[in-house]
PQR file with spaces between the fields and no chain letter, atoms N, CA, C, O and H, PARSE charges and radii, in Angstrom:
ATOM       1  N    UNK     1      88.048 -136.422  -19.031 -0.4000 1.5000
ATOM       2  CA   UNK     1      87.573 -134.878  -20.549 -0.0000 2.0000
ATOM       3  C    UNK     1      86.752 -133.886  -19.384  0.5500 1.7000
ATOM       4  O    UNK     1      87.127 -133.825  -18.213 -0.5500 1.4000
ATOM       5  N    UNK     2      85.744 -133.240  -19.845 -0.4000 1.5000
ATOM       6  CA   UNK     2      85.006 -132.305  -20.127 -0.0000 2.0000
ATOM       7  C    UNK     2      84.117 -131.775  -20.958  0.5500 1.7000
ATOM       8  O    UNK     2      84.267 -131.275  -22.073 -0.5500 1.4000
ATOM       9  H    UNK     2      85.440 -133.290  -20.797  0.4000 1.0000
ATOM      10  N    UNK     3      83.036 -131.961  -20.205 -0.4000 1.5000
ATOM      11  CA   UNK     3      81.968 -131.468  -21.693 -0.0000 2.0000
ATOM      12  C    UNK     3      82.806 -130.082  -20.803  0.5500 1.7000
ATOM      13  O    UNK     3      83.093 -129.726  -19.661 -0.5500 1.4000
ATOM      14  H    UNK     3      82.913 -132.368  -19.299  0.4000 1.0000
ATOM      15  N    UNK     4      82.999 -129.425  -22.977 -0.4000 1.5000
ATOM      16  CA   UNK     4      82.869 -127.458  -22.732 -0.0000 2.0000
ATOM      17  C    UNK     4      82.054 -126.600  -22.594  0.5500 1.7000
ATOM      18  O    UNK     4      81.129 -126.810  -23.379 -0.5500 1.4000
ATOM      19  H    UNK     4      82.765 -129.714  -23.906  0.4000 1.0000
ATOM      20  N    UNK     5      81.866 -125.561  -21.894 -0.4000 1.5000
ATOM      21  CA   UNK     5      80.872 -124.898  -21.588 -0.0000 2.0000
ATOM      22  C    UNK     5      79.901 -125.354  -20.350  0.5500 1.7000
ATOM      23  O    UNK     5      80.003 -126.083  -19.364 -0.5500 1.4000
ATOM      24  H    UNK     5      82.617 -125.390  -21.257  0.4000 1.0000
ATOM      25  N    UNK     6      78.500 -124.185  -21.193 -0.4000 1.5000
ATOM      26  CA   UNK     6      78.036 -124.251  -18.740 -0.0000 2.0000
ATOM      27  C    UNK     6      76.807 -125.632  -19.496  0.5500 1.7000
ATOM      28  O    UNK     6      76.936 -125.908  -20.688 -0.5500 1.4000
ATOM      29  H    UNK     6      78.417 -123.593  -21.994  0.4000 1.0000
ATOM      30  N    UNK     7      76.109 -126.094  -18.950 -0.4000 1.5000
ATOM      31  CA   UNK     7      74.937 -127.230  -19.081 -0.0000 2.0000
ATOM      32  C    UNK     7      74.654 -127.110  -18.410  0.5500 1.7000
ATOM      33  O    UNK     7      75.078 -127.018  -17.258 -0.5500 1.4000
ATOM      34  H    UNK     7      76.004 -125.869  -17.981  0.4000 1.0000
ATOM      35  N    UNK     8      72.684 -126.999  -19.491 -0.4000 1.5000
ATOM      36  CA   UNK     8      71.632 -125.924  -18.557 -0.0000 2.0000
ATOM      37  C    UNK     8      70.935 -127.581  -17.617  0.5500 1.7000
ATOM      38  O    UNK     8      71.563 -128.624  -17.797 -0.5500 1.4000
ATOM      39  H    UNK     8      72.340 -127.074  -20.427  0.4000 1.0000
ATOM      40  N    UNK     9      69.840 -127.595  -16.821 -0.4000 1.5000
ATOM      41  CA   UNK     9      69.733 -128.382  -16.543 -0.0000 2.0000
ATOM      42  C    UNK     9      67.607 -128.909  -18.368  0.5500 1.7000
ATOM      43  O    UNK     9      66.718 -129.504  -18.977 -0.5500 1.4000
ATOM      44  H    UNK     9      69.330 -126.748  -16.675  0.4000 1.0000
ATOM      45  N    UNK    10      68.279 -128.130  -18.045 -0.4000 1.5000
ATOM      46  CA   UNK    10      67.330 -129.069  -20.089 -0.0000 2.0000
ATOM      47  C    UNK    10      67.868 -129.655  -20.661  0.5500 1.7000
ATOM      48  O    UNK    10      67.205 -130.640  -20.988 -0.5500 1.4000
ATOM      49  H    UNK    10      69.001 -127.646  -17.551  0.4000 1.0000
ATOM      50  N    UNK    11      69.184 -129.660  -21.195 -0.4000 1.5000
ATOM      51  CA   UNK    11      69.831 -130.247  -21.757 -0.0000 2.0000
ATOM      52  C    UNK    11      69.837 -131.923  -21.266  0.5500 1.7000
ATOM      53  O    UNK    11      69.924 -132.449  -20.156 -0.5500 1.4000
ATOM      54  H    UNK    11      69.723 -128.860  -20.930  0.4000 1.0000
ATOM      55  N    UNK    12      69.733 -132.344  -22.331 -0.4000 1.5000
ATOM      56  CA   UNK    12      69.127 -134.164  -21.943 -0.0000 2.0000
ATOM      57  C    UNK    12      69.915 -134.772  -22.831  0.5500 1.7000
ATOM      58  O    UNK    12      69.613 -134.705  -24.022 -0.5500 1.4000
ATOM      59  H    UNK    12      69.663 -131.916  -23.232  0.4000 1.0000
ATOM      60  N    UNK    13      71.424 -135.695  -22.284 -0.4000 1.5000
ATOM      61  CA   UNK    13      71.472 -136.943  -24.118 -0.0000 2.0000
ATOM      62  C    UNK    13      72.410 -136.435  -24.345  0.5500 1.7000
ATOM      63  O    UNK    13      72.910 -136.873  -25.382 -0.5500 1.4000
ATOM      64  H    UNK    13      71.669 -135.750  -21.316  0.4000 1.0000
ATOM      65  N    UNK    14      73.313 -135.194  -23.595 -0.4000 1.5000
ATOM      66  CA   UNK    14      74.938 -135.325  -24.147 -0.0000 2.0000
ATOM      67  C    UNK    14      75.046 -136.231  -23.682  0.5500 1.7000
ATOM      68  O    UNK    14      74.683 -137.291  -24.191 -0.5500 1.4000
ATOM      69  H    UNK    14      72.907 -134.838  -22.753  0.4000 1.0000
ATOM      70  N    UNK    15      75.933 -136.046  -21.815 -0.4000 1.5000
ATOM      71  CA   UNK    15      76.776 -136.958  -21.078 -0.0000 2.0000
ATOM      72  C    UNK    15      76.134 -138.710  -22.608  0.5500 1.7000
ATOM      73  O    UNK    15      76.959 -139.481  -23.099 -0.5500 1.4000
ATOM      74  H    UNK    15      76.227 -135.184  -21.402  0.4000 1.0000
ATOM      75  N    UNK    16      75.335 -138.737  -22.762 -0.4000 1.5000
ATOM      76  CA   UNK    16      74.898 -140.534  -22.669 -0.0000 2.0000
ATOM      77  C    UNK    16      75.404 -141.458  -24.752  0.5500 1.7000
ATOM      78  O    UNK    16      75.551 -142.572  -25.255 -0.5500 1.4000
ATOM      79  H    UNK    16      74.664 -138.111  -22.364  0.4000 1.0000
ATOM      80  N    UNK    17      75.487 -139.107  -25.389 -0.4000 1.5000
ATOM      81  CA   UNK    17      76.151 -139.027  -27.053 -0.0000 2.0000
ATOM      82  C    UNK    17      77.470 -139.126  -26.172  0.5500 1.7000
ATOM      83  O    UNK    17      78.126 -138.176  -26.601 -0.5500 1.4000
ATOM      84  H    UNK    17      75.368 -138.202  -24.981  0.4000 1.0000
ATOM      85  N    UNK    18      78.146 -139.671  -25.291 -0.4000 1.5000
ATOM      86  CA   UNK    18      80.100 -139.717  -25.132 -0.0000 2.0000
ATOM      87  C    UNK    18      79.746 -140.548  -24.486  0.5500 1.7000
ATOM      88  O    UNK    18      80.601 -141.268  -23.970 -0.5500 1.4000
ATOM      89  H    UNK    18      77.613 -140.443  -24.943  0.4000 1.0000
ATOM      90  N    UNK    19      78.836 -140.710  -24.327 -0.4000 1.5000
ATOM      91  CA   UNK    19      80.189 -142.754  -23.313 -0.0000 2.0000
ATOM      92  C    UNK    19      79.459 -143.524  -24.586  0.5500 1.7000
ATOM      93  O    UNK    19      80.164 -144.106  -25.411 -0.5500 1.4000
ATOM      94  H    UNK    19      78.142 -140.125  -24.747  0.4000 1.0000
ATOM      95  N    UNK    20      77.710 -143.498  -24.735 -0.4000 1.5000
ATOM      96  CA   UNK    20      77.697 -144.751  -25.503 -0.0000 2.0000
ATOM      97  C    UNK    20      78.412 -145.052  -26.784  0.5500 1.7000
ATOM      98  O    UNK    20      78.072 -146.059  -27.406 -0.5500 1.4000
ATOM      99  H    UNK    20      77.137 -143.025  -24.065  0.4000 1.0000
ATOM     100  N    UNK    21      79.485 -144.190  -27.300 -0.4000 1.5000
ATOM     101  CA   UNK    21      80.251 -144.105  -28.576 -0.0000 2.0000
ATOM     102  C    UNK    21      81.706 -145.313  -27.202  0.5500 1.7000
ATOM     103  O    UNK    21      81.585 -146.537  -27.253 -0.5500 1.4000
ATOM     104  H    UNK    21      79.762 -143.373  -26.795  0.4000 1.0000
ATOM     105  N    UNK    22      82.396 -144.932  -26.596 -0.4000 1.5000
ATOM     106  CA   UNK    22      83.083 -144.948  -25.497 -0.0000 2.0000
ATOM     107  C    UNK    22      82.329 -147.208  -25.350  0.5500 1.7000
ATOM     108  O    UNK    22      82.728 -148.198  -25.963 -0.5500 1.4000
ATOM     109  H    UNK    22      82.493 -143.938  -26.555  0.4000 1.0000
ATOM     110  N    UNK    23      81.656 -147.119  -24.702 -0.4000 1.5000
ATOM     111  CA   UNK    23      81.136 -148.888  -24.789 -0.0000 2.0000
ATOM     112  C    UNK    23      81.217 -149.304  -25.552  0.5500 1.7000
ATOM     113  O    UNK    23      81.816 -150.379  -25.561 -0.5500 1.4000
ATOM     114  H    UNK    23      81.332 -146.315  -24.204  0.4000 1.0000
ATOM     115  N    UNK    24      80.637 -148.724  -26.847 -0.4000 1.5000
ATOM     116  CA   UNK    24      80.747 -149.123  -27.591 -0.0000 2.0000
ATOM     117  C    UNK    24      81.648 -150.098  -28.496  0.5500 1.7000
ATOM     118  O    UNK    24      81.280 -151.155  -29.008 -0.5500 1.4000
ATOM     119  H    UNK    24      80.150 -147.850  -26.840  0.4000 1.0000
ATOM     120  N    UNK    25      82.787 -149.556  -28.563 -0.4000 1.5000
ATOM     121  CA   UNK    25      83.965 -149.593  -27.870 -0.0000 2.0000
ATOM     122  C    UNK    25      85.309 -150.688  -26.836  0.5500 1.7000
ATOM     123  O    UNK    25      86.494 -151.011  -26.922 -0.5500 1.4000
ATOM     124  H    UNK    25      83.085 -148.698  -28.146  0.4000 1.0000
ATOM     125  N    UNK    26      83.738 -150.965  -25.628 -0.4000 1.5000
ATOM     126  CA   UNK    26      85.090 -151.360  -25.118 -0.0000 2.0000
ATOM     127  C    UNK    26      86.183 -150.492  -24.193  0.5500 1.7000
ATOM     128  O    UNK    26      87.172 -151.150  -23.871 -0.5500 1.4000
ATOM     129  H    UNK    26      82.775 -150.703  -25.558  0.4000 1.0000
ATOM     130  N    UNK    27      86.151 -149.266  -23.775 -0.4000 1.5000
ATOM     131  CA   UNK    27      86.224 -148.243  -23.235 -0.0000 2.0000
ATOM     132  C    UNK    27      85.286 -148.277  -22.403  0.5500 1.7000
ATOM     133  O    UNK    27      84.074 -148.120  -22.545 -0.5500 1.4000
ATOM     134  H    UNK    27      85.348 -148.731  -24.037  0.4000 1.0000
ATOM     135  N    UNK    28      86.451 -148.677  -20.771 -0.4000 1.5000
ATOM     136  CA   UNK    28      86.216 -147.831  -19.266 -0.0000 2.0000
ATOM     137  C    UNK    28      86.306 -146.627  -19.716  0.5500 1.7000
ATOM     138  O    UNK    28      87.125 -145.999  -20.388 -0.5500 1.4000
ATOM     139  H    UNK    28      87.436 -148.805  -20.656  0.4000 1.0000
ATOM     140  N    UNK    29      84.924 -146.339  -19.028 -0.4000 1.5000
ATOM     141  CA   UNK    29      85.093 -144.787  -18.083 -0.0000 2.0000
ATOM     142  C    UNK    29      83.960 -144.334  -16.490  0.5500 1.7000
ATOM     143  O    UNK    29      83.229 -145.037  -15.792 -0.5500 1.4000
ATOM     144  H    UNK    29      84.259 -146.849  -18.483  0.4000 1.0000
ATOM     145  N    UNK    30      84.243 -143.143  -16.456 -0.4000 1.5000
ATOM     146  CA   UNK    30      83.802 -142.807  -14.452 -0.0000 2.0000
ATOM     147  C    UNK    30      83.413 -142.092  -14.980  0.5500 1.7000
ATOM     148  O    UNK    30      83.510 -142.153  -16.206 -0.5500 1.4000
ATOM     149  H    UNK    30      84.836 -142.572  -17.023  0.4000 1.0000
ATOM     150  N    UNK    31      82.699 -140.917  -14.306 -0.4000 1.5000
ATOM     151  CA   UNK    31      82.047 -140.219  -15.066 -0.0000 2.0000
ATOM     152  C    UNK    31      81.664 -139.205  -13.321  0.5500 1.7000
ATOM     153  O    UNK    31      81.148 -139.820  -12.387 -0.5500 1.4000
ATOM     154  H    UNK    31      82.621 -140.867  -13.310  0.4000 1.0000
ATOM     155  N    UNK    32      81.959 -137.944  -13.208 -0.4000 1.5000
ATOM     156  CA   UNK    32      81.461 -137.102  -12.610 -0.0000 2.0000
ATOM     157  C    UNK    32      79.866 -135.884  -12.593  0.5500 1.7000
ATOM     158  O    UNK    32      80.123 -135.054  -13.465 -0.5500 1.4000
ATOM     159  H    UNK    32      82.378 -137.445  -13.967  0.4000 1.0000
ATOM     160  N    UNK    33      79.251 -135.732  -12.317 -0.4000 1.5000
ATOM     161  CA   UNK    33      78.004 -134.196  -12.690 -0.0000 2.0000
ATOM     162  C    UNK    33      78.623 -133.416  -11.607  0.5500 1.7000
ATOM     163  O    UNK    33      78.753 -133.874  -10.472 -0.5500 1.4000
ATOM     164  H    UNK    33      79.043 -136.405  -11.608  0.4000 1.0000
ATOM     165  N    UNK    34      78.964 -132.368  -11.916 -0.4000 1.5000
ATOM     166  CA   UNK    34      78.333 -130.726  -11.528 -0.0000 2.0000
ATOM     167  C    UNK    34      77.942 -130.476  -11.528  0.5500 1.7000
ATOM     168  O    UNK    34      76.968 -131.097  -11.954 -0.5500 1.4000
ATOM     169  H    UNK    34      78.859 -131.996  -12.839  0.4000 1.0000
ATOM     170  N    UNK    35      77.664 -128.904  -11.050 -0.4000 1.5000
ATOM     171  CA   UNK    35      75.734 -128.505  -11.005 -0.0000 2.0000
ATOM     172  C    UNK    35      76.117 -127.911  -12.544  0.5500 1.7000
ATOM     173  O    UNK    35      75.375 -127.591  -13.472 -0.5500 1.4000
ATOM     174  H    UNK    35      78.455 -128.399  -10.705  0.4000 1.0000
ATOM     175  N    UNK    36      77.681 -127.901  -12.411 -0.4000 1.5000
ATOM     176  CA   UNK    36      77.606 -126.453  -14.176 -0.0000 2.0000
ATOM     177  C    UNK    36      77.795 -127.392  -15.550  0.5500 1.7000
ATOM     178  O    UNK    36      77.247 -127.085  -16.609 -0.5500 1.4000
ATOM     179  H    UNK    36      78.284 -128.161  -11.657  0.4000 1.0000
ATOM     180  N    UNK    37      78.950 -129.011  -15.339 -0.4000 1.5000
ATOM     181  CA   UNK    37      79.712 -129.591  -16.425 -0.0000 2.0000
ATOM     182  C    UNK    37      79.381 -130.713  -15.099  0.5500 1.7000
ATOM     183  O    UNK    37      78.987 -130.906  -13.948 -0.5500 1.4000
ATOM     184  H    UNK    37      79.395 -129.260  -14.479  0.4000 1.0000
ATOM     185  N    UNK    38      80.126 -131.431  -16.864 -0.4000 1.5000
ATOM     186  CA   UNK    38      80.193 -133.205  -16.624 -0.0000 2.0000
ATOM     187  C    UNK    38      80.975 -133.837  -16.714  0.5500 1.7000
ATOM     188  O    UNK    38      80.927 -134.110  -17.913 -0.5500 1.4000
ATOM     189  H    UNK    38      80.446 -131.275  -17.799  0.4000 1.0000
ATOM     190  N    UNK    39      82.142 -134.597  -16.135 -0.4000 1.5000
ATOM     191  CA   UNK    39      83.515 -135.293  -16.286 -0.0000 2.0000
ATOM     192  C    UNK    39      83.085 -136.781  -16.390  0.5500 1.7000
ATOM     193  O    UNK    39      82.096 -137.296  -15.868 -0.5500 1.4000
ATOM     194  H    UNK    39      82.180 -134.376  -15.161  0.4000 1.0000
ATOM     195  N    UNK    40      84.274 -137.520  -17.377 -0.4000 1.5000
ATOM     196  CA   UNK    40      84.110 -138.294  -18.446 -0.0000 2.0000
ATOM     197  C    UNK    40      85.867 -138.922  -17.994  0.5500 1.7000
ATOM     198  O    UNK    40      86.962 -138.680  -18.502 -0.5500 1.4000
ATOM     199  H    UNK    40      85.077 -137.102  -17.802  0.4000 1.0000
ATOM     200  N    UNK    41      85.553 -139.582  -17.112 -0.4000 1.5000
ATOM     201  CA   UNK    41      87.483 -139.790  -16.422 -0.0000 2.0000
ATOM     202  C    UNK    41      88.086 -141.412  -17.404  0.5500 1.7000
ATOM     203  O    UNK    41      87.275 -142.338  -17.397 -0.5500 1.4000
ATOM     204  H    UNK    41      84.663 -139.779  -16.700  0.4000 1.0000
ATOM     205  N    UNK    42      88.429 -141.472  -17.598 -0.4000 1.5000
ATOM     206  CA   UNK    42      89.800 -142.371  -19.209 -0.0000 2.0000
ATOM     207  C    UNK    42      90.301 -142.623  -18.176  0.5500 1.7000
ATOM     208  O    UNK    42      90.225 -141.931  -17.161 -0.5500 1.4000
ATOM     209  H    UNK    42      89.088 -140.720  -17.605  0.4000 1.0000
ATOM     210  N    UNK    43      91.121 -144.080  -18.356 -0.4000 1.5000
ATOM     211  CA   UNK    43      93.048 -144.473  -18.414 -0.0000 2.0000
ATOM     212  C    UNK    43      93.569 -143.932  -19.319  0.5500 1.7000
ATOM     213  O    UNK    43      93.185 -144.158  -20.467 -0.5500 1.4000
ATOM     214  H    UNK    43      91.183 -144.642  -19.181  0.4000 1.0000
ATOM     215  N    UNK    44      94.387 -143.237  -19.106 -0.4000 1.5000
ATOM     216  CA   UNK    44      95.636 -142.034  -19.336 -0.0000 2.0000
ATOM     217  C    UNK    44      95.575 -143.232  -21.631  0.5500 1.7000
ATOM     218  O    UNK    44      95.455 -143.034  -22.840 -0.5500 1.4000
ATOM     219  H    UNK    44      94.699 -143.053  -18.174  0.4000 1.0000
ATOM     220  N    UNK    45      95.830 -144.589  -20.291 -0.4000 1.5000
ATOM     221  CA   UNK    45      96.392 -145.301  -21.997 -0.0000 2.0000
ATOM     222  C    UNK    45      94.882 -145.969  -22.781  0.5500 1.7000
ATOM     223  O    UNK    45      94.609 -147.047  -23.310 -0.5500 1.4000
ATOM     224  H    UNK    45      95.927 -144.749  -19.309  0.4000 1.0000
ATOM     225  N    UNK    46      94.127 -144.690  -22.519 -0.4000 1.5000
ATOM     226  CA   UNK    46      93.147 -145.391  -23.658 -0.0000 2.0000
ATOM     227  C    UNK    46      92.424 -143.649  -23.930  0.5500 1.7000
ATOM     228  O    UNK    46      91.306 -143.261  -24.267 -0.5500 1.4000
ATOM     229  H    UNK    46      94.349 -143.815  -22.089  0.4000 1.0000
ATOM     230  N    UNK    47      93.686 -142.959  -23.591 -0.4000 1.5000
ATOM     231  CA   UNK    47      93.456 -141.611  -24.681 -0.0000 2.0000
ATOM     232  C    UNK    47      92.915 -141.467  -26.000  0.5500 1.7000
ATOM     233  O    UNK    47      91.804 -141.086  -26.368 -0.5500 1.4000
ATOM     234  H    UNK    47      94.595 -143.274  -23.317  0.4000 1.0000
ATOM     235  N    UNK    48      94.009 -141.880  -26.693 -0.4000 1.5000
ATOM     236  CA   UNK    48      93.975 -141.754  -27.996 -0.0000 2.0000
ATOM     237  C    UNK    48      92.943 -142.268  -29.042  0.5500 1.7000
ATOM     238  O    UNK    48      92.471 -141.777  -30.068 -0.5500 1.4000
ATOM     239  H    UNK    48      94.912 -142.189  -26.395  0.4000 1.0000
ATOM     240  N    UNK    49      92.756 -143.580  -28.311 -0.4000 1.5000
ATOM     241  CA   UNK    49      91.721 -144.459  -28.960 -0.0000 2.0000
ATOM     242  C    UNK    49      89.906 -143.635  -28.165  0.5500 1.7000
ATOM     243  O    UNK    49      88.780 -143.972  -28.533 -0.5500 1.4000
ATOM     244  H    UNK    49      93.139 -143.978  -27.478  0.4000 1.0000
ATOM     245  N    UNK    50      90.199 -142.682  -27.190 -0.4000 1.5000
ATOM     246  CA   UNK    50      89.269 -142.107  -26.920 -0.0000 2.0000
ATOM     247  C    UNK    50      88.850 -140.626  -27.803  0.5500 1.7000
ATOM     248  O    UNK    50      87.836 -140.008  -28.128 -0.5500 1.4000
ATOM     249  H    UNK    50      91.113 -142.409  -26.891  0.4000 1.0000
ATOM     250  N    UNK    51      90.254 -140.529  -27.935 -0.4000 1.5000
ATOM     251  CA   UNK    51      89.692 -139.437  -29.130 -0.0000 2.0000
ATOM     252  C    UNK    51      89.366 -139.424  -30.617  0.5500 1.7000
ATOM     253  O    UNK    51      88.956 -138.570  -31.402 -0.5500 1.4000
ATOM     254  H    UNK    51      91.077 -141.031  -27.671  0.4000 1.0000
ATOM     255  N    UNK    52      89.809 -141.072  -30.717 -0.4000 1.5000
ATOM     256  CA   UNK    52      89.234 -141.231  -32.253 -0.0000 2.0000
ATOM     257  C    UNK    52      87.788 -141.889  -31.959  0.5500 1.7000
ATOM     258  O    UNK    52      87.332 -142.238  -33.048 -0.5500 1.4000
ATOM     259  H    UNK    52      90.143 -141.766  -30.079  0.4000 1.0000
ATOM     260  N    UNK    53      87.131 -142.112  -31.197 -0.4000 1.5000
ATOM     261  CA   UNK    53      85.745 -142.895  -31.231 -0.0000 2.0000
ATOM     262  C    UNK    53      84.861 -141.679  -30.633  0.5500 1.7000
ATOM     263  O    UNK    53      83.798 -142.248  -30.882 -0.5500 1.4000
ATOM     264  H    UNK    53      87.501 -141.828  -30.312  0.4000 1.0000
ATOM     265  N    UNK    54      84.472 -140.543  -30.083 -0.4000 1.5000
ATOM     266  CA   UNK    54      84.146 -139.577  -29.637 -0.0000 2.0000
ATOM     267  C    UNK    54      84.489 -138.584  -31.060  0.5500 1.7000
ATOM     268  O    UNK    54      83.579 -138.096  -31.730 -0.5500 1.4000
ATOM     269  H    UNK    54      85.335 -140.081  -29.881  0.4000 1.0000
ATOM     270  N    UNK    55      85.881 -138.397  -31.362 -0.4000 1.5000
ATOM     271  CA   UNK    55      85.493 -137.350  -33.295 -0.0000 2.0000
ATOM     272  C    UNK    55      84.788 -138.010  -33.973  0.5500 1.7000
ATOM     273  O    UNK    55      83.859 -137.512  -34.609 -0.5500 1.4000
ATOM     274  H    UNK    55      86.621 -138.792  -30.818  0.4000 1.0000
ATOM     275  N    UNK    56      85.114 -139.451  -33.990 -0.4000 1.5000
ATOM     276  CA   UNK    56      84.730 -140.888  -35.306 -0.0000 2.0000
ATOM     277  C    UNK    56      82.666 -140.398  -34.676  0.5500 1.7000
ATOM     278  O    UNK    56      81.858 -140.088  -35.552 -0.5500 1.4000
ATOM     279  H    UNK    56      85.869 -139.855  -33.473  0.4000 1.0000
ATOM     280  N    UNK    57      82.360 -140.426  -33.630 -0.4000 1.5000
ATOM     281  CA   UNK    57      81.446 -140.358  -33.707 -0.0000 2.0000
ATOM     282  C    UNK    57      81.186 -138.542  -33.576  0.5500 1.7000
ATOM     283  O    UNK    57      81.052 -138.274  -32.382 -0.5500 1.4000
ATOM     284  H    UNK    57      83.015 -140.679  -32.918  0.4000 1.0000
ATOM     285  N    UNK    58      81.093 -137.404  -34.369 -0.4000 1.5000
ATOM     286  CA   UNK    58      81.112 -136.047  -34.179 -0.0000 2.0000
ATOM     287  C    UNK    58      80.633 -134.807  -32.956  0.5500 1.7000
ATOM     288  O    UNK    58      79.755 -133.981  -32.708 -0.5500 1.4000
ATOM     289  H    UNK    58      81.201 -137.623  -35.339  0.4000 1.0000
ATOM     290  N    UNK    59      82.066 -135.441  -32.383 -0.4000 1.5000
ATOM     291  CA   UNK    59      82.594 -134.140  -31.328 -0.0000 2.0000
ATOM     292  C    UNK    59      83.217 -134.091  -31.345  0.5500 1.7000
ATOM     293  O    UNK    59      84.089 -134.938  -31.153 -0.5500 1.4000
ATOM     294  H    UNK    59      82.780 -136.112  -32.585  0.4000 1.0000
ATOM     295  N    UNK    60      83.290 -132.614  -31.693 -0.4000 1.5000
ATOM     296  CA   UNK    60      84.643 -132.369  -31.022 -0.0000 2.0000
ATOM     297  C    UNK    60      85.598 -132.403  -29.542  0.5500 1.7000
ATOM     298  O    UNK    60      85.149 -132.277  -28.403 -0.5500 1.4000
ATOM     299  H    UNK    60      82.581 -131.926  -31.848  0.4000 1.0000
ATOM     300  N    UNK    61      86.858 -132.585  -29.889 -0.4000 1.5000
ATOM     301  CA   UNK    61      87.791 -133.172  -28.859 -0.0000 2.0000
ATOM     302  C    UNK    61      89.291 -131.844  -29.106  0.5500 1.7000
ATOM     303  O    UNK    61      89.951 -131.686  -30.132 -0.5500 1.4000
ATOM     304  H    UNK    61      87.223 -132.687  -30.814  0.4000 1.0000
ATOM     305  N    UNK    62      89.408 -131.204  -27.974 -0.4000 1.5000
ATOM     306  CA   UNK    62      89.853 -130.031  -27.614 -0.0000 2.0000
ATOM     307  C    UNK    62      91.011 -130.496  -26.591  0.5500 1.7000
ATOM     308  O    UNK    62      90.946 -131.443  -25.807 -0.5500 1.4000
ATOM     309  H    UNK    62      88.871 -131.332  -27.140  0.4000 1.0000
ATOM     310  N    UNK    63      92.102 -129.590  -26.789 -0.4000 1.5000
ATOM     311  CA   UNK    63      93.009 -130.365  -25.653 -0.0000 2.0000
ATOM     312  C    UNK    63      93.026 -129.124  -24.477  0.5500 1.7000
ATOM     313  O    UNK    63      92.814 -127.946  -24.764 -0.5500 1.4000
ATOM     314  H    UNK    63      92.154 -128.821  -27.426  0.4000 1.0000
ATOM     315  N    UNK    64      93.351 -129.672  -22.949 -0.4000 1.5000
ATOM     316  CA   UNK    64      93.206 -129.530  -22.216 -0.0000 2.0000
ATOM     317  C    UNK    64      94.053 -128.697  -21.948  0.5500 1.7000
ATOM     318  O    UNK    64      95.131 -128.920  -22.499 -0.5500 1.4000
ATOM     319  H    UNK    64      93.523 -130.630  -22.716  0.4000 1.0000
ATOM     320  N    UNK    65      93.985 -127.140  -20.840 -0.4000 1.5000
ATOM     321  CA   UNK    65      94.547 -126.602  -21.303 -0.0000 2.0000
ATOM     322  C    UNK    65      96.137 -126.926  -20.441  0.5500 1.7000
ATOM     323  O    UNK    65      96.440 -127.631  -19.478 -0.5500 1.4000
ATOM     324  H    UNK    65      93.109 -126.959  -20.392  0.4000 1.0000
ATOM     325  N    UNK    66      96.939 -125.961  -21.406 -0.4000 1.5000
ATOM     326  CA   UNK    66      98.304 -126.029  -20.750 -0.0000 2.0000
ATOM     327  C    UNK    66      98.803 -127.821  -21.389  0.5500 1.7000
ATOM     328  O    UNK    66      99.779 -128.329  -20.837 -0.5500 1.4000
ATOM     329  H    UNK    66      96.693 -125.389  -22.188  0.4000 1.0000
ATOM     330  N    UNK    67      98.412 -128.259  -21.995 -0.4000 1.5000
ATOM     331  CA   UNK    67      98.551 -129.085  -23.098 -0.0000 2.0000
ATOM     332  C    UNK    67      98.918 -128.533  -24.336  0.5500 1.7000
ATOM     333  O    UNK    67      98.977 -127.305  -24.271 -0.5500 1.4000
ATOM     334  H    UNK    67      97.619 -127.846  -22.443  0.4000 1.0000
ATOM     335  N    UNK    68      99.156 -128.944  -25.314 -0.4000 1.5000
ATOM     336  CA   UNK    68      99.874 -127.797  -27.186 -0.0000 2.0000
ATOM     337  C    UNK    68      98.947 -129.319  -27.674  0.5500 1.7000
ATOM     338  O    UNK    68      98.159 -129.222  -28.614 -0.5500 1.4000
ATOM     339  H    UNK    68      99.108 -129.941  -25.366  0.4000 1.0000
ATOM     340  N    UNK    69      99.128 -130.681  -26.954 -0.4000 1.5000
ATOM     341  CA   UNK    69      98.223 -130.743  -28.578 -0.0000 2.0000
ATOM     342  C    UNK    69      97.642 -131.534  -28.098  0.5500 1.7000
ATOM     343  O    UNK    69      97.470 -131.209  -26.923 -0.5500 1.4000
ATOM     344  H    UNK    69      99.769 -130.760  -26.190  0.4000 1.0000
ATOM     345  N    UNK    70      96.727 -133.426  -28.539 -0.4000 1.5000
ATOM     346  CA   UNK    70      95.986 -134.404  -27.898 -0.0000 2.0000
ATOM     347  C    UNK    70      96.854 -135.355  -27.973  0.5500 1.7000
ATOM     348  O    UNK    70      97.929 -135.119  -28.525 -0.5500 1.4000
ATOM     349  H    UNK    70      96.867 -133.690  -29.494  0.4000 1.0000
ATOM     350  N    UNK    71      96.667 -136.243  -27.602 -0.4000 1.5000
ATOM     351  CA   UNK    71      97.990 -137.744  -28.647 -0.0000 2.0000
ATOM     352  C    UNK    71      97.482 -138.196  -29.880  0.5500 1.7000
ATOM     353  O    UNK    71      98.115 -139.017  -30.544 -0.5500 1.4000
ATOM     354  H    UNK    71      95.794 -136.435  -27.154  0.4000 1.0000
């Protein structure tokens, strides 16, 4: 999963606001940070549950380009 938009260095807590709800549901993640965004890698088998958890935590989740819908 990729955090949409370009992140400014002054913005803090974005990644933790995504990871904390997943940790609460025991969904393992691996994160990568780049200059302009962050990535959250999850196992494919956890995708549906991840979308549900993040949506329930108030995040908007969109399909990746090339995918018609989320599971």
